[in-house]
C-alpha positions as CSV (number, residue, x, y, z in Angstrom):
1,M,106.8,91.1,136.5
2,S,108.1,92.6,133.2
3,T,106.1,93.2,130.1
4,R,108.6,91.0,128.3
5,S,107.1,88.0,130.2
6,E,103.7,88.6,128.6
7,V,102.7,86.2,125.8
8,F,99.6,85.6,123.7
9,T,97.4,83.1,125.4
10,S,96.9,80.9,122.3
11,R,97.9,80.6,118.7
12,W,94.4,81.6,117.7
13,G,94.7,84.8,119.7
14,M,98.1,85.5,118.2
15,L,96.9,84.9,114.6
16,L,93.9,87.2,115.1
17,A,96.2,89.9,116.3
18,M,98.6,89.4,113.4
19,L,95.7,89.4,110.9
20,G,94.5,92.6,112.5
21,M,97.9,94.1,111.9
22,A,98.0,93.0,108.3
23,I,94.4,93.7,107.3
24,G,93.9,97.5,107.0
25,T,92.2,100.1,105.0
26,G,94.6,99.4,102.1
27,N,92.9,96.0,101.6
28,I,89.5,97.6,101.3
29,W,90.1,100.9,99.5
30,R,93.4,100.4,97.6
31,F,93.3,96.8,96.4
32,P,90.1,97.0,94.4
33,R,91.2,100.2,92.6
34,I,94.7,98.9,91.8
35,A,93.5,95.5,90.7
36,A,90.9,97.0,88.4
37,S,93.3,99.6,87.0
38,N,95.9,97.0,86.1
39,G,94.2,94.2,84.2
40,G,91.9,92.6,86.8
41,G,92.6,88.9,86.6
42,T,96.0,89.5,85.0
43,F,97.0,91.6,88.0
44,L,95.8,88.8,90.4
45,V,98.3,86.4,88.8
46,A,101.2,88.7,89.5
47,W,99.9,89.6,92.9
48,V,99.8,85.9,94.0
49,V,103.4,85.5,92.7
50,F,104.7,88.3,94.8
51,L,102.8,87.1,97.8
52,L,105.2,84.2,97.7
53,L,108.2,86.1,96.6
54,W,107.9,89.2,98.9
55,S,105.3,89.0,101.6
56,V,105.6,85.4,102.9
57,P,109.5,85.4,103.0
58,L,109.5,88.7,104.9
59,L,106.8,87.5,107.3
60,I,108.7,84.4,108.0
61,L,111.8,86.5,108.6
62,E,110.0,88.8,111.0
63,F,108.4,86.0,113.0
64,G,111.8,84.3,113.5
65,M,113.6,87.5,114.4
66,G,111.0,88.7,116.9
67,K,110.6,85.4,118.6
68,A,114.4,84.8,118.9
69,T,115.4,88.2,120.1
70,R,112.3,89.3,122.1
71,R,113.2,92.8,121.1
72,G,111.8,95.6,118.9
73,T,113.4,96.4,115.6
74,I,116.4,98.2,117.0
75,G,117.3,95.6,119.6
76,S,116.7,92.8,117.0
77,F,119.1,94.3,114.5
78,V,121.7,94.8,117.3
79,K,121.4,91.3,118.6
80,T,121.5,89.6,115.2
81,I,124.0,91.6,113.1
82,G,125.7,93.9,115.6
83,P,125.6,97.4,117.1
84,K,126.8,99.1,113.9
85,F,123.4,98.4,112.4
86,A,121.1,99.8,115.1
87,W,120.2,102.6,112.7
88,M,118.7,100.2,110.3
89,G,116.3,98.8,113.0
90,A,115.6,102.4,113.9
91,W,114.7,103.2,110.3
92,V,112.2,100.4,110.2
93,A,110.7,101.7,113.4
94,W,110.6,105.3,112.2
95,V,108.8,104.5,109.0
96,A,106.1,102.5,110.6
97,T,105.7,105.3,113.3
98,A,105.6,108.0,110.6
99,I,102.8,106.1,109.0
100,L,101.0,105.9,112.3
101,F,101.0,109.8,112.4
102,Y,98.7,110.0,109.4
103,Y,97.0,106.6,109.7
104,T,95.1,107.9,112.7
105,V,93.7,110.6,110.4
106,V,92.5,107.9,108.0
107,M,90.8,106.1,110.9
108,G,89.2,109.4,112.0
109,W,87.8,109.8,108.5
110,T,86.2,106.3,108.7
111,I,84.7,107.0,112.1
112,R,83.2,110.2,110.9
113,F,81.7,108.6,107.8
114,F,80.3,105.7,109.9
115,V,78.7,108.2,112.3
116,A,77.4,110.3,109.4
117,T,75.9,107.3,107.7
118,V,74.1,106.2,110.8
119,S,72.7,109.7,111.4
120,G,71.8,110.2,107.8
121,E,74.0,113.2,107.4
122,I,75.7,112.2,104.1
123,P,74.0,113.9,101.2
124,T,73.9,111.9,98.0
125,A,72.9,114.5,95.4
126,V,76.3,116.0,94.9
127,P,79.2,113.5,94.8
128,G,82.0,114.5,97.3
129,E,80.0,117.3,98.9
130,F,80.2,115.8,102.4
131,W,83.9,114.8,102.0
132,G,84.8,118.2,100.7
133,A,83.2,119.9,103.7
134,F,84.9,117.6,106.2
135,N,88.5,116.8,105.2
136,S,91.2,119.4,106.1
137,T,89.0,121.0,108.8
138,P,89.2,121.2,112.6
139,Q,86.5,118.5,112.7
140,A,89.0,116.1,111.0
141,V,91.4,116.9,113.9
142,L,88.7,115.9,116.4
143,F,88.1,112.5,114.8
144,H,91.9,112.1,114.5
145,A,92.1,112.5,118.2
146,I,89.3,110.0,118.8
147,A,91.2,107.5,116.7
148,V,94.4,108.0,118.7
149,G,92.5,107.5,121.9
150,L,90.9,104.3,120.7
151,G,94.3,102.9,119.7
152,I,96.0,103.9,122.9
153,F,93.2,102.4,125.0
154,V,93.8,99.0,123.5
155,V,97.6,99.0,123.7
156,S,97.5,100.4,127.3
157,K,96.0,97.1,128.4
158,G,99.1,95.2,127.3
159,V,99.2,92.1,125.2
160,R,96.0,90.7,126.7
161,G,94.3,93.9,125.6
162,I,95.6,93.6,122.1
163,E,94.5,89.9,122.0
164,T,91.1,90.7,123.4
165,A,90.5,93.5,120.8
166,A,91.6,91.3,118.0
167,R,89.2,88.5,119.1
168,F,86.4,91.0,118.6
169,L,87.6,93.2,115.7
170,I,88.8,90.6,113.3
171,P,85.8,88.1,113.3
172,S,83.5,91.2,113.2
173,L,85.5,92.6,110.2
174,I,85.4,89.3,108.4
175,I,81.6,89.0,108.9
176,L,81.0,92.5,107.7
177,V,83.0,92.1,104.6
178,L,81.4,88.7,103.8
179,V,77.9,90.2,104.2
180,L,78.8,93.1,101.9
181,A,80.4,90.7,99.3
182,V,77.4,88.4,99.3
183,K,75.1,91.3,98.9
184,A,77.2,92.6,96.0
185,V,77.4,89.3,94.1
186,T,73.6,88.9,94.3
187,M,72.9,92.3,92.6
188,P,71.9,92.5,88.9
189,G,75.0,92.9,86.7
190,A,77.4,91.7,89.4
191,S,78.7,89.0,87.0
192,E,80.3,91.7,84.9
193,G,82.2,92.9,87.9
194,L,83.4,89.4,88.7
195,A,84.4,88.9,85.1
196,F,86.3,92.2,85.1
197,L,88.1,91.4,88.3
198,F,88.9,87.7,87.7
199,T,89.4,87.2,83.9
200,P,93.1,87.3,83.1
201,N,94.5,88.3,79.8
202,F,97.7,86.3,79.7
203,S,99.1,88.4,76.8
204,E,99.3,91.3,79.3
205,L,101.7,89.3,81.6
206,G,104.5,90.9,79.7
207,N,103.5,94.3,80.9
208,V,106.1,95.3,83.5
209,R,103.9,97.9,85.1
210,I,101.4,95.2,86.2
211,W,104.1,93.2,87.9
212,L,105.5,96.3,89.7
213,E,102.0,97.4,90.8
214,A,101.4,93.8,92.2
215,L,104.7,93.9,94.1
216,T,103.8,97.3,95.5
217,Q,100.4,96.2,96.7
218,N,102.1,93.3,98.5
219,A,104.6,95.6,100.0
220,W,101.9,98.0,101.2
221,D,99.0,95.8,102.4
222,T,100.4,92.7,104.0
223,G,102.5,94.4,106.7
224,A,105.6,92.4,105.6
225,G,108.8,94.3,106.2
226,W,107.1,97.0,108.4
227,G,108.4,95.6,111.7
228,L,104.9,95.0,112.9
229,V,105.0,91.3,112.8
230,L,108.3,91.3,114.6
231,S,106.9,93.5,117.4
232,Y,104.0,91.0,117.9
233,A,106.3,88.0,117.6
234,V,108.1,89.3,120.8
235,Y,105.0,88.0,122.6
236,M,104.9,84.5,121.0
237,R,104.9,81.5,123.2
238,A,108.3,79.7,123.3
239,R,107.1,76.6,121.4
240,E,105.1,78.5,118.8
241,D,105.7,77.8,115.1
242,T,106.8,80.6,112.8
243,A,106.7,79.4,109.2
244,L,103.1,78.1,109.3
245,N,101.9,81.3,110.9
246,A,103.5,83.4,108.2
247,F,101.6,81.6,105.5
248,V,98.4,81.9,107.4
249,I,98.8,85.7,107.8
250,G,99.8,86.2,104.1
251,F,97.0,84.2,102.6
252,G,94.5,85.4,105.2
253,N,95.3,89.0,104.4
254,N,95.1,88.5,100.6
255,S,91.8,86.7,101.0
256,M,90.3,89.7,102.6
257,S,91.6,91.9,99.7
258,L,89.8,89.6,97.3
259,L,86.6,89.8,99.2
260,A,86.9,93.6,99.2
261,G,87.6,93.6,95.4
262,I,84.4,91.5,94.8
263,M,82.4,93.8,97.0
264,V,83.5,97.0,95.3
265,M,83.6,95.8,91.7
266,C,80.3,94.0,91.7
267,T,78.6,97.0,93.3
268,I,80.1,99.4,90.7
269,F,79.1,97.2,87.7
270,S,75.6,96.7,89.1
271,V,74.9,100.3,90.0
272,M,77.0,102.5,87.7
273,P,78.5,100.4,84.9
274,D,78.9,103.4,82.6
275,A,80.9,105.2,85.2
276,A,83.1,102.3,86.2
277,G,86.3,103.8,84.7
278,E,85.8,107.1,86.5
279,I,85.0,105.5,89.8
280,V,88.0,103.2,89.7
281,G,90.3,106.0,88.8
282,A,89.1,108.3,91.5
283,G,92.0,107.5,93.9
284,N,91.8,105.9,97.4
285,E,90.0,108.8,99.0
286,G,87.8,109.5,96.0
287,L,86.7,105.9,95.6
288,T,85.9,105.5,99.3
289,F,84.6,108.8,100.5
290,I,83.0,110.2,97.3
291,W,81.8,107.3,95.2
292,V,80.9,104.7,97.9
293,P,78.0,106.9,99.2
294,Q,76.8,107.3,95.6
295,L,76.8,103.6,95.0
296,F,75.0,102.6,98.2
297,A,72.4,105.3,97.7
298,Q,71.1,103.5,94.7
299,I,70.5,100.0,96.1
300,P,67.7,98.8,98.4
301,G,68.8,99.2,102.1
302,G,71.7,101.2,100.9
303,Q,72.1,103.2,104.1
304,F,72.3,100.0,106.2
305,F,75.0,98.5,103.9
306,M,76.9,101.7,103.7
307,A,77.0,101.8,107.5
308,L,78.4,98.2,107.4
309,F,81.0,99.3,104.9
310,F,82.3,102.2,107.0
311,L,82.2,100.1,110.2
312,A,84.4,97.5,108.4
313,L,86.8,100.3,107.5
314,V,86.8,101.5,111.2
315,F,87.6,98.0,112.4
316,A,90.3,97.5,109.8
317,A,92.0,100.8,110.6
318,W,91.7,100.2,114.3
319,S,93.4,96.8,114.3
320,S,96.3,98.0,112.2
321,L,96.7,101.2,114.3
322,V,97.0,99.1,117.4
323,A,100.0,97.2,115.9
324,M,101.7,100.5,114.9
325,I,101.3,101.9,118.4
326,E,102.7,98.7,119.9
327,L,105.7,98.8,117.6
328,A,106.6,102.4,118.6
329,A,106.0,101.7,122.3
330,R,108.1,98.5,122.1
331,I,111.1,100.6,120.9
332,L,110.8,103.0,123.8
333,I,110.5,100.1,126.3
334,D,113.7,98.6,124.8
335,L,115.3,102.0,125.5
336,G,114.4,101.8,129.1
337,L,111.0,103.4,129.6
338,T,108.2,101.8,131.4
339,R,105.3,100.7,129.3
340,G,103.0,103.4,130.7
341,K,105.4,106.2,129.8
342,A,106.2,104.7,126.4
343,I,102.5,104.6,125.5
344,A,101.9,108.1,126.8
345,I,104.7,109.5,124.6
346,V,103.5,107.6,121.5
347,G,100.0,108.8,122.1
348,G,101.0,112.4,122.5
349,A,103.3,112.4,119.5
350,G,100.7,110.5,117.4
351,F,98.2,113.2,118.1
352,L,100.5,116.3,117.6
353,L,102.3,115.0,114.5
354,G,99.1,113.9,112.9
355,V,97.4,117.3,113.1
356,P,99.1,118.7,110.0
357,S,97.8,115.7,107.9
358,A,94.3,116.2,109.4
359,L,94.3,119.9,108.5
360,R,95.8,119.7,105.0
361,I,95.1,116.8,102.6
362,G,98.3,117.8,100.7
363,I,100.5,117.1,103.7
364,F,98.6,113.8,104.2
365,Q,99.3,112.8,100.6
366,N,103.0,113.9,101.0
367,Q,103.5,111.7,104.0
368,D,101.7,108.8,102.5
369,W,103.9,108.9,99.5
370,V,107.2,109.4,101.3
371,W,106.9,106.7,103.9
372,G,105.1,104.3,101.5
373,V,108.4,104.3,99.5
374,G,110.2,104.1,102.8
375,L,108.6,100.7,103.5
376,M,110.4,99.3,100.5
377,L,113.7,100.3,102.0
378,S,112.6,98.7,105.3
379,G,112.1,95.4,103.5
380,F,115.6,95.8,102.0
381,F,117.1,96.3,105.4
382,F,115.4,93.2,106.8
383,A,116.7,91.1,103.8
384,F,120.2,92.7,104.2
385,A,120.3,91.6,107.9
386,V,119.6,88.0,106.9
387,L,122.2,88.1,104.1
388,R,124.9,89.5,106.5
389,Y,124.1,86.9,109.2
390,G,124.2,84.1,106.6
391,V,120.9,83.3,104.9
392,T,121.1,79.5,105.3
393,K,122.4,79.8,108.9
394,W,119.5,82.2,109.6
395,R,117.0,79.7,108.3
396,E,118.3,76.8,110.3
397,T,118.7,78.9,113.5
398,F,115.6,81.1,113.6
399,I,113.0,79.4,111.4
400,N,113.5,75.6,111.3
401,T,113.4,75.2,115.1
402,P,112.4,72.0,116.8
403,D,108.9,73.5,117.4
404,S,108.3,74.2,113.7
405,D,105.3,72.5,112.1
406,V,106.6,73.3,108.6
407,R,110.2,73.0,107.6
408,I,111.3,75.8,105.2
409,G,113.6,74.7,102.4
410,R,116.3,76.5,100.4
411,W,113.7,78.3,98.3
412,W,113.5,80.8,101.1
413,D,117.2,81.6,100.8
414,W,116.8,82.6,97.2
415,A,113.5,84.4,98.0
416,I,115.3,86.6,100.5
417,R,118.0,87.4,98.0
418,L,115.3,88.3,95.5
419,V,113.7,90.7,98.1
420,V,116.9,92.8,97.9
421,V,116.5,93.1,94.1
422,E,112.8,93.7,94.3
423,A,113.2,96.5,96.9
424,I,115.8,98.3,94.8
425,V,113.8,97.9,91.6
426,L,110.6,99.0,93.2
427,M,112.1,102.2,94.8
428,G,113.8,103.1,91.6
429,W,110.6,102.6,89.6
430,W,108.4,104.7,91.9
431,L,111.0,107.5,92.0
432,W,111.3,107.5,88.2
433,Q,107.5,107.6,87.9
434,S,107.4,110.6,90.2
435,R,109.8,112.8,88.3
436,G,108.2,116.1,87.1
437,D,108.3,117.9,83.8
438,S,110.8,120.4,85.2
439,A,113.5,120.5,87.8
440,A,111.3,122.6,90.1
441,E,108.5,120.0,90.0
442,T,110.9,117.1,90.5
443,W,112.7,118.6,93.5
444,A,110.1,120.6,95.3
445,L,110.3,119.9,99.1
446,L,106.6,119.5,100.0
447,S,105.0,118.3,96.8
448,P,102.5,115.5,97.5
449,Y,104.2,113.3,94.9
450,N,107.8,113.8,93.5
451,V,111.4,112.7,93.8
452,G,112.8,115.5,95.9
453,T,110.4,115.3,98.8
454,V,111.3,111.6,99.2
455,L,115.0,112.1,99.1
456,Y,115.1,115.1,101.3
457,Q,113.1,113.5,104.0
458,F,115.0,110.2,103.7
459,A,118.3,112.0,104.0
460,F,117.3,114.0,107.1
461,V,116.0,111.0,109.0
462,M,118.9,108.8,107.9
463,L,121.5,111.4,109.1
464,V,119.7,111.7,112.5
465,L,119.7,107.9,112.9
466,L,123.3,107.5,111.8
467,F,124.3,110.2,114.3
468,A,122.4,108.5,117.1
469,N,123.5,104.9,116.2
470,R,126.1,104.5,118.9
471,W,123.7,105.8,121.6
472,L,120.8,103.6,120.4
473,A,123.0,100.5,120.4
474,K,124.5,101.2,123.8
475,K,121.1,102.0,125.3
476,V,119.3,98.8,124.1
477,T,122.3,96.7,125.1
478,A,122.5,98.2,128.6
479,V,118.7,97.7,129.1
480,E,119.1,94.1,127.9
481,R,122.0,93.4,130.3
482,G,120.2,95.1,133.1
483,G,117.3,92.7,132.9
484,G,114.9,95.1,131.3
485,G,115.9,98.4,133.0
486,A,112.8,100.5,133.7
487,E,110.7,97.9,131.9
488,A,111.2,95.4,134.6
489,A,109.5,97.7,137.0
490,A,106.3,97.8,134.9
491,T,103.5,95.5,135.4
492,P,101.7,94.1,132.3
493,G,99.4,96.7,130.8
494,S,100.5,99.5,133.1
495,G,99.8,102.9,131.8
């Protein structure tokens, strides 16, 4: 029995797995900071607009492509627009895998802080003291290894393992965040946090930066355009709907972001209203690992609620990491490896290539910056594939199938065309924002945040993939014609 014959046992199980893919640490630590820094309620208006103009169209696209081709990103591009474009599918796969290499480090951080909270290790007298003594040390490598092991453990059990994990992780995550949000809104002064987050200033809707930040947040936190949904859609049941599922994933993901925003902003305004600006501007790591312990230390039962917060982060990171590992393994399976060998290679590479980010925060920041921009190019490639195939033909062939609960109209055709424009504008804007005051600053190879480091690394990966394009296309085609190649010898969950 081949792994390709595995399917999710129910729509509920599939949706939970998909939500686990979409809901990650970015919902909990990045969204509140970005929303608060860009007008609160004004940002939310733009954010919802781009949910419909970026996230949902791409989610629909990935659902349809994965279900129709039953292949990972490389095989999907080859089957839909031809062997000349295998490198585009490989780019999508590489970017998500490159994120995997440092995302395990993030999950390791969350595990360490959860353990430290339960044991009472985190000191609260000096902000950032525990974080400073932990990050970029061999201890961070240890917890990075634990995170890799937890992710590999789930994926090694096959689709049923992914589904079982999602049935536990996602309801647990939702309950944890709901408990924290309810606690936050019942604290004195919480109403100011709610007003700060939800009161729009419509005169600021002319601020282009707010719209670009809202588009960026959608590109980074819903999983749309990453290839992750496509990889899970390979295991959809034959009569499963695509369009309705995409809307559920998109709105479900953004609902969790809103709950996280309520939780963080209400706590800040209740406990440290005078320091709200400093806390919000502390960056992702600073907000989460420096200020969160300070905030919870000042409320009754703070250690208990802080433990819930970091446990929620662990679950969010874990569920997203599982999807990244599955994507990378799916590519290797499509190239002819057994599932067991594919997972072993992904696990080994994930650990080794994540060590530099665990040992140096600057390398982590560099990789987060480079491949975060790379995601925007991935979205562009997905939209390009649809346009080359024929956008209306794609919609009628892959989306509006006889099993669809919701029929998608012509608005989607125009939304996909707009995704192309959005991706180009977004990449151009972020690169422009990252230019330095001098040529040396702009073009330094390993700067955490500049133009040169993005373009150098993009160029290197692109050249490798273009050089390997013919081999990749031939390999996935040969495995397809051979009935699965080595994959056909693997039992579900082997490895």
